[in-house]
C-alpha positions, 0 to 999 in steps of 0.5 A: 499500500502506498500513500498519496494524500494530496499535498496541503498548501497550509498545514499546522505541522509538516513532518519531513521524513517517513522513518520510524521517528517521522511516522511516530511523531505523526501518530503522536500528534494525530492521537492528540486529536490534531488533524491538520498534520502531514508527513512527506517522504521522498521514497517509501515509508521506512525505506531508510535506516528504519527498515535496516535495523538489527530488528530488536526492540531492546533495552540495550544491554551493551549500553550499560558500559556507560553510566550516562546511558542507564536512563536510556536503558531503563526507558527502553526496557519499559517501552519494550513491554509497552510495544509488545502489548500494543503490537504483539503480532509485530513485537515478541520476546526473543531469547538471547545467549551470551557466551562466556569465552575461555580465551578473550571477551568480557569476564564472567563476573562482569557479564553476570553483573551486567545481566543482574543489573539489566534485570533489576532495571527492567523490574516489572517489565522484565520478560524473564530473569537471566539464567545459566544454561546447561550444556544440553540446553545450549545444544538445543537452543543453538546447536551451531555454537562450539561449546569447547571455547566457552566457560558458560553460556547465560540466557536473557530475554529481549524482543524482536520485530519486523521494523518495516512492519512496525513503521507501516503499523504506526503510519496506518495508525496515524492515517486512520486518525486523520493525518496526511501522508504523501510518499515520493515527495522531496523536501528541497528548502525551507525558509522562515515566514511571518506565519511559521515556515515555507517548505519547497517540496518536489512531487513524484511528477517533478512538480514544485509545491510550497507548503506553509506550516506553523511547525516543521519537524525535520526527521530526515536523518542522515540528510537532516543537516544537509537540508538545513545548510542548503536552506541557509540555516545553521544546524544546532548540532553537528551530526555523525552517521553510524553505519550498521551492516547486516547479513542474511543467511539460510536458517542455521537452526537457531532457537535463540539468538546469540549475543557475541563479542568481537575478539579483534580488540575493538569492543564491538558487539554483534548479534546472530539472530533467527529472523523471518526464516533466515539467520541475521548477522550484524552489526559493524559500527563504523563512521560513515562520511560518504553520500548517504544516497550511495550507501553499500555493503563492502566485501571487507565489512562482510568478511569482518562479520563472517570471520568474527562470527565463525570463531564461535561456531562448530562449522564456520560460515563462508562469505559465499553463504551470504544470501542478502545484505543491507546497511543503514545509517544511525544519525547521531548528535556528536558528543565532545570527547566521545568516539563513535562507540561511546556516543549515546543513542539518546535523542536530541531535538535541535530547535530553531524559531521563526516569527510564529513557529518552530523548526525541530530537528531530530538527532539520535534516537532508538527504534525501541524508544521512538514513541518517547521521542515522538511525545517529546516533540508532540508536547513541545509543539502542543505547548507552544501552540497553546492547545495542550492535549496529552499523547494517546499512543499508549492506548490500543484504540489509537492503533490500527489493527493488524488487518488495516496495516499494509502488507510487508513485502517478502524479505527476499524482495526487501534486500539485495541478493548476493549473487 
């Protein structure tokens, strides 16, 4: 299903970008009873990073390495439970196994402490407590794992989703509540006006339109600052693109996912997960300075993931076993004194004012906590406008039913095949 609602000439809120944060903000505002809100997306909803994630709705166990991120983890663990309740067909529990290696990786006491803290932070939202598995349980849940290299294996729980399906559900929910969506429509420039902002957009027929809006939400991700600079507006934050690479293999028989530590001394964590009839492997984490429109997966990135993962397996994977590849860019606000691995995934919202309106630009954010980011933006706009109504996206009646959600294309058609 595609969205081709008529472009308005004047709207209260115009949202640029149809990823999870754009769609989430649209849904948030529509759930407050606002109908005069519209979203434009240059491609299809969720076509960017929002459909190229690790497919996890999780607290972020690895973020516990930074005390500053404890709040983010706590928030995400609560949201994990909320999304499992609101969209149980799309967000469901997944068991993850954390091997403790005989040689290398984090020591057992540190992993145990981290998992205990993860459980405690989840509190009443915990899916199941972590526990130590027996050799027989490990063989049953992950027969591919080579136990000769492990001291122990812990089990803990998070949740998994179809990210593109979730974007579709959120967008369908907003549309059902009266919000407008136009795909195939690209934002070119924005200028302040006496009544807010004027946004120049080009539709899929190549025709140029000007949409006047009191409020504009710049959810363009990797293109957000470029859009501002092209418009002569200085960004409030410096952004950086974090490239994540994922590979799909034929199903190797995993009944639970694997939470694995890189043994190359770079401190990276990657996942090996059962997903949609495939085995998903990801992710690398690298600074990307190239053109976001020319994002590709390179041979050395494939080799890195395959080589790291194979160290844990009875039968090594081969590069030739890769069936599909995909990459996404996580758009983060740069933190002084931090490298890419330690830069927080917490969101930041930059703000510029015109005479009467606001231009809000999104940096960072996680798939899991998209509703909280959307509510922050919705609260800011509603209070500025002087018509505050609370967000209702935590209410099942504000959501479209599963049968009202556009069907998600088969995985084999969503990602490039490897010949």
